[in-house]
Kinemage of the C-alpha trace (Angstrom):
@kinemage 1
@onewidth
@group {chain A} dominant
@subgroup {mainchain}
@vectorlist {calphas} color= white
{ca met a 1} P -50.396 3.412 170.897
{ca ala a 2} L -53.342 4.648 168.766
{ca thr a 3} L -55.300 1.997 167.002
{ca ser a 4} L -56.305 2.716 163.415
{ca lys a 5} L -60.067 2.885 162.596
{ca pro a 6} L -61.435 1.067 159.598
{ca ile a 7} L -62.128 3.509 156.714
{ca val a 8} L -65.827 3.547 155.753
{ca ser a 9} L -66.706 4.923 152.320
{ca thr a 10} L -69.375 7.572 152.488
{ca ser a 11} L -69.440 8.233 148.699
{ca phe a 12} L -72.838 8.033 147.102
{ca ser a 13} L -74.072 8.647 143.609
{ca tyr a 14} L -76.942 11.016 143.447
{ca glu a 15} L -77.104 11.032 139.549
{ca thr a 16} L -80.563 10.743 138.013
{ca leu a 17} L -81.368 7.584 136.201
{ca glu a 18} L -82.565 7.617 132.704
{ca glu a 19} L -86.307 7.121 132.161
{ca thr a 20} L -88.219 6.441 128.879
{ca leu a 21} L -90.878 9.041 128.505
{ca asp a 22} L -93.951 8.878 126.270
{ca ile a 23} L -93.148 11.827 123.939
{ca lys a 24} L -96.069 13.085 121.853
{ca ser a 25} L -95.548 13.416 118.186
{ca lys a 26} L -95.221 16.673 116.324
{ca arg a 27} L -98.353 18.569 115.322
{ca ala a 28} L -99.912 16.817 112.187
{ca ser a 29} L -101.497 18.470 109.303
{ca leu a 30} L -104.921 16.856 108.536
{ca his a 31} L -106.473 16.364 105.073
{ca ile a 32} L -110.261 16.167 105.613
{ca gly a 33} L -113.011 15.188 103.037
{ca ile a 34} L -116.731 15.910 103.404
{ca pro a 35} L -119.041 14.241 100.931
{ca lys a 36} L -122.489 15.198 99.991
{ca glu a 37} L -125.043 12.756 101.695
{ca thr a 38} L -127.597 11.090 99.388
{ca ala a 39} L -129.124 8.684 101.849
{ca phe a 40} L -131.400 8.597 104.852
{ca gln a 41} L -132.977 11.987 103.930
{ca glu a 42} L -129.843 13.454 105.506
{ca asn a 43} L -129.742 17.305 105.354
{ca arg a 44} L -126.952 17.836 107.832
{ca val a 45} L -123.333 18.618 107.078
{ca ala a 46} L -120.719 17.523 109.563
{ca leu a 47} L -118.601 20.756 109.560
{ca ile a 48} L -120.173 24.166 108.974
{ca pro a 49} L -118.071 26.937 107.011
{ca asp a 50} L -117.163 28.551 110.284
{ca ala a 51} L -115.525 25.392 111.506
{ca val a 52} L -113.832 24.768 108.204
{ca gly a 53} L -112.292 28.269 108.452
{ca val a 54} L -110.908 27.489 111.717
{ca leu a 55} L -109.257 24.257 110.487
{ca val a 56} L -107.957 25.923 107.290
{ca asp a 57} L -106.428 28.766 109.495
{ca asn a 58} L -104.628 26.118 111.456
{ca gly a 59} L -102.848 24.753 108.380
{ca his a 60} L -105.317 21.830 107.534
{ca glu a 61} L -106.802 20.960 104.158
{ca val a 62} L -110.500 20.674 103.747
{ca ile a 63} L -112.251 19.299 100.546
{ca val a 64} L -116.049 19.565 100.244
{ca glu a 65} L -118.098 17.918 97.637
{ca thr a 66} L -120.211 20.461 95.716
{ca thr a 67} L -123.652 21.204 97.294
{ca ala a 68} L -122.768 19.162 100.417
{ca gly a 69} L -124.161 21.962 102.624
{ca glu a 70} L -127.263 22.579 100.520
{ca gly a 71} L -129.702 20.759 103.036
{ca ser a 72} L -128.405 23.017 105.827
{ca lys a 73} L -128.489 26.102 103.623
{ca tyr a 74} L -124.781 26.584 103.297
{ca ser a 75} L -123.590 27.220 99.747
{ca asp a 76} L -120.420 26.172 97.975
{ca lys a 77} L -119.399 29.787 98.118
{ca asp a 78} L -119.739 29.777 101.937
{ca phe a 79} L -117.287 26.846 102.107
{ca ser a 80} L -115.072 28.252 99.451
{ca glu a 81} L -114.646 31.570 101.213
{ca ala a 82} L -113.832 29.682 104.421
{ca gly a 83} L -110.818 28.095 102.636
{ca ala a 84} L -112.211 24.702 101.599
{ca arg a 85} L -111.667 23.363 98.161
{ca ile a 86} L -114.892 22.465 96.316
{ca ala a 87} L -114.781 19.181 94.456
{ca tyr a 88} L -117.103 18.187 91.685
{ca asp a 89} L -116.115 14.565 91.524
{ca lys a 90} L -117.194 12.390 94.578
{ca ala a 91} L -114.262 10.088 94.153
{ca glu a 92} L -111.910 13.090 94.663
{ca val a 93} L -113.455 13.791 98.033
{ca tyr a 94} L -113.140 10.173 99.094
{ca lys a 95} L -109.264 10.185 98.490
{ca ala a 96} L -108.916 12.320 101.755
{ca pro a 97} L -107.274 10.309 104.485
{ca ile a 98} L -110.044 11.444 106.963
{ca leu a 99} L -113.473 11.313 105.801
{ca ile a 100} L -116.283 13.030 107.830
{ca lys a 101} L -119.912 12.019 107.087
{ca ser a 102} L -123.193 13.104 108.536
{ca ala a 103} L -124.870 9.812 107.575
{ca pro a 104} L -123.666 6.144 107.920
{ca val a 105} L -121.539 4.522 105.515
{ca ile a 106} L -123.804 2.898 102.705
{ca glu a 107} L -123.310 0.610 99.920
{ca gln a 108} L -122.697 3.300 97.353
{ca asp a 109} L -119.704 4.560 99.498
{ca leu a 110} L -117.879 1.311 99.507
{ca pro a 111} L -116.074 1.569 96.069
{ca his a 112} L -114.713 4.925 96.973
{ca leu a 113} L -113.302 4.069 100.267
{ca gln a 114} L -109.451 4.127 100.521
{ca met a 115} L -107.212 1.669 102.307
{ca asn a 116} L -106.363 2.669 105.772
{ca gln a 117} L -108.738 5.468 105.766
{ca thr a 118} L -110.365 7.015 108.843
{ca ile a 119} L -114.087 7.625 108.873
{ca ile a 120} L -115.994 9.666 111.393
{ca ser a 121} L -119.797 9.240 110.937
{ca pro a 122} L -122.882 7.924 112.705
{ca ile a 123} L -123.357 4.150 112.988
{ca his a 124} L -127.209 3.734 113.123
{ca leu a 125} L -127.123 0.247 114.501
{ca ser a 126} L -130.669 -0.447 113.428
{ca ile a 127} L -129.841 -0.293 109.758
{ca leu a 128} L -126.332 -1.522 109.876
{ca gln a 129} L -125.425 -4.250 107.310
{ca lys a 130} L -122.953 -6.963 107.645
{ca asn a 131} L -121.526 -6.712 104.158
{ca ile a 132} L -120.732 -3.080 104.792
{ca ile a 133} L -118.741 -3.870 107.906
{ca glu a 134} L -116.948 -6.722 106.110
{ca gln a 135} L -115.776 -4.571 103.354
{ca met a 136} L -114.664 -1.761 105.648
{ca met a 137} L -112.606 -4.323 107.556
{ca ala a 138} L -111.126 -5.535 104.255
{ca lys a 139} L -109.891 -1.971 103.508
{ca arg a 140} L -108.413 -1.633 107.032
{ca ile a 141} L -110.642 1.276 107.891
{ca thr a 142} L -110.390 3.075 111.171
{ca ala a 143} L -113.980 4.095 112.042
{ca leu a 144} L -115.336 6.425 114.815
{ca gly a 145} L -119.124 6.451 115.558
{ca phe a 146} L -120.999 9.779 116.469
{ca glu a 147} L -123.057 7.956 118.990
{ca asn a 148} L -120.152 6.732 120.976
{ca leu a 149} L -117.920 9.715 121.118
{ca lys a 150} L -117.348 10.888 124.697
{ca asp a 151} L -116.239 14.147 126.150
{ca asp a 152} L -114.136 14.916 129.251
{ca ser a 153} L -117.325 14.879 131.344
{ca gly a 154} L -118.129 11.360 130.322
{ca thr a 155} L -121.153 12.382 128.338
{ca tyr a 156} L -121.890 11.848 124.711
{ca pro a 157} L -121.932 15.359 123.170
{ca ile a 158} L -123.370 14.657 119.807
{ca val a 159} L -125.999 12.241 121.027
{ca arg a 160} L -127.079 14.752 123.584
{ca ser a 161} L -127.200 17.736 121.053
{ca met a 162} L -129.384 15.676 118.646
{ca ser a 163} L -131.556 14.516 121.621
{ca glu a 164} L -131.977 18.076 122.729
{ca ile a 165} L -133.046 19.186 119.117
{ca ala a 166} L -135.470 16.094 118.771
{ca gly a 167} L -136.986 16.759 122.169
{ca ser a 168} L -137.521 20.560 121.645
{ca ala a 169} L -138.790 19.813 118.073
{ca val a 170} L -141.441 17.219 118.921
{ca met a 171} L -143.710 19.867 120.652
{ca leu a 172} L -143.537 22.163 117.604
{ca ile a 173} L -144.443 19.154 115.316
{ca ala a 174} L -147.287 18.256 117.712
{ca gly a 175} L -148.613 21.767 117.687
{ca gln a 176} L -148.472 21.777 113.779
{ca tyr a 177} L -150.352 18.474 113.508
{ca leu a 178} L -153.006 19.263 116.122
{ca gly a 179} L -154.148 22.099 113.922
{ca ser a 180} L -157.288 21.733 111.775
{ca pro a 181} L -155.503 22.085 108.358
{ca asn a 182} L -153.729 18.883 109.184
{ca ser a 183} L -156.710 16.890 110.093
{ca gly a 184} L -155.945 17.426 113.810
{ca lys a 185} L -158.350 18.073 116.643
{ca gly a 186} L -158.081 21.774 116.031
{ca val a 187} L -156.579 22.318 119.380
{ca leu a 188} L -153.830 24.971 120.328
{ca leu a 189} L -151.110 23.290 122.066
{ca gly a 190} L -150.927 24.730 125.536
{ca gly a 191} L -154.464 26.241 125.466
{ca ile a 192} L -155.409 29.689 126.577
{ca ser a 193} L -156.979 31.434 129.647
{ca gly a 194} L -160.155 29.877 130.665
{ca ile a 195} L -159.560 26.692 128.620
{ca pro a 196} L -157.983 23.521 130.174
{ca pro a 197} L -154.398 22.919 128.896
{ca thr a 198} L -153.496 20.338 126.280
{ca lys a 199} L -152.570 16.973 127.961
{ca val a 200} L -149.175 15.624 126.752
{ca ile a 201} L -147.962 12.160 127.705
{ca ile a 202} L -144.160 11.568 127.433
{ca ile a 203} L -142.837 8.020 127.620
{ca gly a 204} L -139.117 8.180 128.419
{ca ala a 205} L -137.314 10.579 130.885
{ca gly a 206} L -133.880 10.702 128.983
{ca val a 207} L -132.609 13.851 127.275
{ca val a 208} L -135.305 13.635 124.561
{ca gly a 209} L -138.017 13.384 127.169
{ca glu a 210} L -136.500 16.040 129.294
{ca phe a 211} L -136.453 18.634 126.466
{ca ala a 212} L -139.865 17.620 125.242
{ca thr a 213} L -141.168 18.201 128.782
{ca arg a 214} L -139.440 21.651 128.856
{ca thr a 215} L -140.955 22.738 125.687
{ca ala a 216} L -144.393 21.424 126.570
{ca leu a 217} L -144.447 23.192 129.958
{ca ala a 218} L -143.151 26.422 128.291
{ca met a 219} L -146.131 26.221 125.835
{ca gly a 220} L -148.535 25.806 128.707
{ca ala a 221} L -149.371 22.082 128.330
{ca ser a 222} L -150.148 19.752 131.116
{ca val a 223} L -147.372 17.022 131.098
{ca lys a 224} L -147.141 13.490 132.478
{ca val a 225} L -143.975 11.490 132.169
{ca phe a 226} L -143.488 7.758 132.260
{ca asp a 227} L -140.232 5.859 132.660
{ca asn a 228} L -139.218 2.653 134.407
{ca asn a 229} L -136.051 4.068 135.747
{ca val a 230} L -136.911 5.982 138.957
{ca tyr a 231} L -133.415 7.655 138.991
{ca arg a 232} L -134.047 9.217 135.508
{ca leu a 233} L -137.556 10.418 136.692
{ca lys a 234} L -135.788 12.081 139.878
{ca arg a 235} L -133.222 13.573 137.566
{ca leu a 236} L -135.761 15.014 135.425
{ca gln a 237} L -137.382 16.723 138.354
{ca asn a 238} L -134.206 18.164 139.542
{ca asn a 239} L -133.147 19.389 136.029
{ca leu a 240} L -136.509 20.988 135.363
{ca gly a 241} L -136.745 22.585 138.853
{ca val a 242} L -140.466 22.154 138.937
{ca arg a 243} L -142.680 19.256 139.977
{ca val a 244} L -144.075 17.151 137.132
{ca trp a 245} L -146.418 14.310 137.303
{ca thr a 246} L -144.267 11.145 136.862
{ca ser a 247} L -144.928 7.381 136.928
{ca val a 248} L -143.184 4.207 136.254
{ca met a 249} L -144.671 2.301 133.282
{ca glu a 250} L -147.553 0.373 134.786
{ca pro a 251} L -149.637 -0.749 131.805
{ca arg a 252} L -153.047 0.145 133.330
{ca ile a 253} L -151.951 3.629 134.441
{ca leu a 254} L -150.341 4.318 131.047
{ca ala a 255} L -153.508 3.007 129.119
{ca lys a 256} L -155.764 5.333 131.266
{ca gln a 257} L -153.661 8.338 130.613
{ca leu a 258} L -153.423 7.750 126.985
{ca lys a 259} L -157.098 7.683 126.578
{ca thr a 260} L -157.506 11.253 127.588
{ca cys a 261} L -154.307 12.939 126.030
{ca glu a 262} L -153.895 14.937 122.906
{ca val a 263} L -150.219 14.265 122.324
{ca ala a 264} L -148.197 11.003 123.174
{ca val a 265} L -144.430 11.088 122.654
{ca gly a 266} L -142.328 7.954 122.496
{ca ala a 267} L -138.841 8.740 123.753
{ca leu a 268} L -137.438 5.425 124.937
{ca ser a 269} L -134.011 4.214 123.865
{ca asn a 270} L -132.096 1.104 124.076
{ca glu a 271} L -128.310 1.345 123.890
{ca asn a 272} L -127.698 -1.743 121.828
{ca gly a 273} L -130.923 -3.216 120.412
{ca arg a 274} L -134.609 -2.362 119.628
{ca ser a 275} L -136.630 -0.007 121.740
{ca pro a 276} L -139.268 -1.902 123.850
{ca ile a 277} L -142.853 -1.654 122.619
{ca val a 278} L -144.846 -0.242 125.605
{ca val a 279} L -147.962 0.954 123.905
{ca thr a 280} L -150.096 -1.810 122.392
{ca glu a 281} L -152.433 -1.360 119.421
{ca glu a 282} L -155.436 -1.759 121.892
{ca met a 283} L -154.169 1.198 123.777
{ca val a 284} L -153.799 3.323 120.565
{ca met a 285} L -157.433 2.276 119.567
{ca ala a 286} L -158.636 3.729 122.916
{ca met a 287} L -157.031 7.075 122.201
{ca arg a 288} L -159.115 10.179 121.161
{ca pro a 289} L -159.632 10.623 117.356
{ca gly a 290} L -157.405 13.419 116.090
{ca ser a 291} L -154.833 13.105 118.801
{ca ile a 292} L -151.175 12.674 117.706
{ca ile a 293} L -148.403 10.131 118.411
{ca ile a 294} L -144.834 11.265 117.835
{ca asp a 295} L -142.531 8.196 118.054
{ca val a 296} L -138.994 9.447 118.371
{ca ser a 297} L -137.807 5.935 119.025
{ca ile a 298} L -138.688 4.884 115.536
{ca asp a 299} L -135.132 4.681 114.576
{ca arg a 300} L -134.675 1.861 117.043
{ca gly a 301} L -137.986 0.139 115.936
{ca gly a 302} L -140.467 2.333 117.885
{ca cys a 303} L -142.205 1.920 121.331
{ca phe a 304} L -145.753 2.093 119.836
{ca glu a 305} L -147.048 -1.067 118.324
{ca thr a 306} L -148.687 0.817 115.573
{ca ser a 307} L -145.544 2.948 114.568
{ca glu a 308} L -144.413 2.500 110.918
{ca ile a 309} L -141.321 4.577 109.526
{ca thr a 310} L -142.364 7.748 107.679
{ca thr a 311} L -140.325 10.347 105.850
{ca his a 312} L -139.783 13.984 105.901
{ca gln a 313} L -141.608 14.314 102.649
{ca his a 314} L -144.614 12.236 103.945
{ca pro a 315} L -144.266 12.433 107.695
{ca thr a 316} L -147.726 11.224 108.973
{ca phe a 317} L -150.217 8.588 108.600
{ca glu a 318} L -153.451 7.928 110.322
{ca lys a 319} L -154.388 4.704 112.089
{ca his a 320} L -157.361 4.124 114.321
{ca gly a 321} L -158.210 7.828 114.024
{ca val a 322} L -154.807 8.746 115.605
{ca ile a 323} L -152.266 10.730 113.597
{ca his a 324} L -148.740 9.060 113.676
{ca tyr a 325} L -145.580 10.970 113.106
{ca cys a 326} L -142.722 8.402 112.829
{ca val a 327} L -139.839 10.145 111.014
{ca pro a 328} L -136.408 8.761 112.010
{ca asn a 329} L -133.744 11.326 112.273
{ca ile a 330} L -135.860 14.337 113.399
{ca pro a 331} L -132.817 16.586 113.859
{ca ser a 332} L -132.254 16.446 110.042
{ca gly a 333} L -135.505 18.464 109.645
{ca phe a 334} L -133.774 21.224 111.567
{ca ala a 335} L -130.435 20.650 109.706
{ca arg a 336} L -128.670 24.055 110.106
{ca thr a 337} L -129.076 23.869 114.008
{ca ala a 338} L -128.038 20.238 113.956
{ca ser a 339} L -125.067 20.834 111.636
{ca his a 340} L -123.850 23.507 113.990
{ca ala a 341} L -124.156 21.306 117.031
{ca ile a 342} L -122.177 18.399 115.312
{ca ser a 343} L -119.624 20.882 114.198
{ca asn a 344} L -119.073 22.260 117.557
{ca val a 345} L -117.844 18.770 118.778
{ca leu a 346} L -115.894 17.680 115.721
{ca met a 347} L -113.809 20.866 115.049
{ca pro a 348} L -112.117 20.898 118.487
{ca leu a 349} L -111.743 17.156 118.283
{ca leu a 350} L -109.880 17.556 114.960
{ca leu a 351} L -107.718 20.360 116.376
{ca asp a 352} L -106.760 18.300 119.344
{ca ala a 353} L -106.037 15.347 117.109
{ca ser a 354} L -103.688 17.518 115.064
{ca asp a 355} L -101.882 18.653 118.216
{ca glu a 356} L -101.427 15.008 119.364
{ca gly a 357} L -99.790 14.157 115.961
{ca gly a 358} L -102.872 12.789 114.218
{ca leu a 359} L -105.957 10.682 115.126
{ca asp a 360} L -103.724 7.547 115.482
{ca glu a 361} L -101.608 9.233 118.208
{ca met a 362} L -104.730 10.767 119.872
{ca val a 363} L -106.330 7.347 120.241
{ca trp a 364} L -103.144 6.264 122.108
{ca his a 365} L -103.475 9.147 124.606
{ca asn a 366} L -107.325 9.919 124.793
{ca phe a 367} L -109.380 7.283 126.363
{ca asn a 368} L -112.641 9.227 125.573
{ca leu a 369} L -111.811 8.968 121.883
{ca arg a 370} L -111.218 5.207 122.143
{ca his a 371} L -114.745 4.781 123.238
{ca gly a 372} L -115.995 6.147 119.873
{ca val a 373} L -113.727 3.714 117.913
{ca tyr a 374} L -115.803 0.690 116.479
{ca met a 375} L -113.135 -0.289 113.990
{ca tyr a 376} L -109.450 0.101 114.191
{ca lys a 377} L -107.303 -0.479 111.099
{ca gly a 378} L -109.772 -3.202 109.981
{ca his a 379} L -110.137 -4.805 113.238
{ca leu a 380} L -113.834 -4.721 114.712
{ca thr a 381} L -113.536 -3.298 118.229
{ca asn a 382} L -117.275 -3.037 119.034
{ca phe a 383} L -118.411 -6.058 120.907
{ca tyr a 384} L -122.192 -5.680 120.062
{ca ile a 385} L -121.442 -5.362 116.386
{ca ser a 386} L -119.361 -8.411 116.439
{ca gln a 387} L -121.926 -10.548 118.282
{ca arg a 388} L -124.702 -9.334 116.023
{ca phe a 389} L -123.011 -10.277 112.728
{ca asp a 390} L -120.759 -13.114 114.202
{ca leu a 391} L -117.599 -11.378 113.313
{ca lys a 392} L -114.319 -11.463 115.153
{ca phe a 393} L -113.960 -9.036 118.045
{ca thr a 394} L -110.544 -7.573 118.921
{ca asp a 395} L -110.033 -5.486 122.116
{ca leu a 396} L -108.862 -1.947 121.067
{ca asn a 397} L -106.647 -1.536 124.099
{ca leu a 398} L -104.756 -4.591 123.087
{ca leu a 399} L -104.436 -3.356 119.448
{ca ile a 400} L -103.081 -0.093 120.719
{ca ala a 401} L -100.655 -1.637 123.189
{ca ser a 402} L -99.213 -3.993 120.473
{ca arg a 403} L -98.172 -1.194 118.146
{ca arg a 404} L -95.575 0.050 120.539
């Protein structure tokens, strides 16, 4: 008699389970305002007409205050033909949900700022004021700083562009002030056949120092570079592709080299605070009469003890027989090139933000953009600023996570 076998079920369910996906928002139309800058001798404009044309062609609205591009030699007609609306009332420009400035927010801007506005501008930590930050917080502003905006390669594109301009410009400036009409030594920067080359000392091997070195070498000068970071000195050598005299900043060696140079460039930086003073007044007194100091670090306090801030209108002063050029924001003196460089970064950023559904959505998806945010909907998200002014710090990642 056959025994019956137990029946085993072989029925399985292969149906896919539901999963919640992070769906991006629909493409957003942006309304962008560009005011005319009146402070810090600012001649740059954050978006040039060509960039405005691309944004308008993509369905965005751009309003530009009259003569905003004047310092960069862009006329109202240039912006109008690109599709921007020209405003003759500053308050009208400040009504735009997204405000793009080429200078930091100043006291005069505060009455015009709107609740929940987004501002993209430089920060300039050295001149930042607590009351400005507090009033921006009260208006629930979201603020992005030029200095902290990162790209996909992990670098800071606006800072790098401005540093390249400043580094290249310092040698042109040095050449100008070494000339006899400017009370200089009457020396041609670089020299000619049969005459020893001009001696240039560069303190700092970052981007400014690298491009100053490139320009000086191209002009035929003899260049010596100081920096306390050996990695930066090695990187400088590799990037240049030629051997350059380099040294760490040993005071006796630095003082000896400064005694015989025609040009000394200060290109040290400090991410958060003041630049260190590495050249004392005694060292400056020992320099040759008619030589020139160009302190690019002056916007962070300067690295020469004798440095004092000057202006584009009155760029130099003489101390101990040495000409000092201490103009902060050197790129503003080459405003058209600088404006183009800033615009090259911001225009693609705005287009990406639109595709993401707006800047708020882009902050959610883009970690590089988060790095540039120092205030989010009125919450201070930059730890250094919060410590400096004793204001409450809030982690941006927590704020973004809590909105979902």
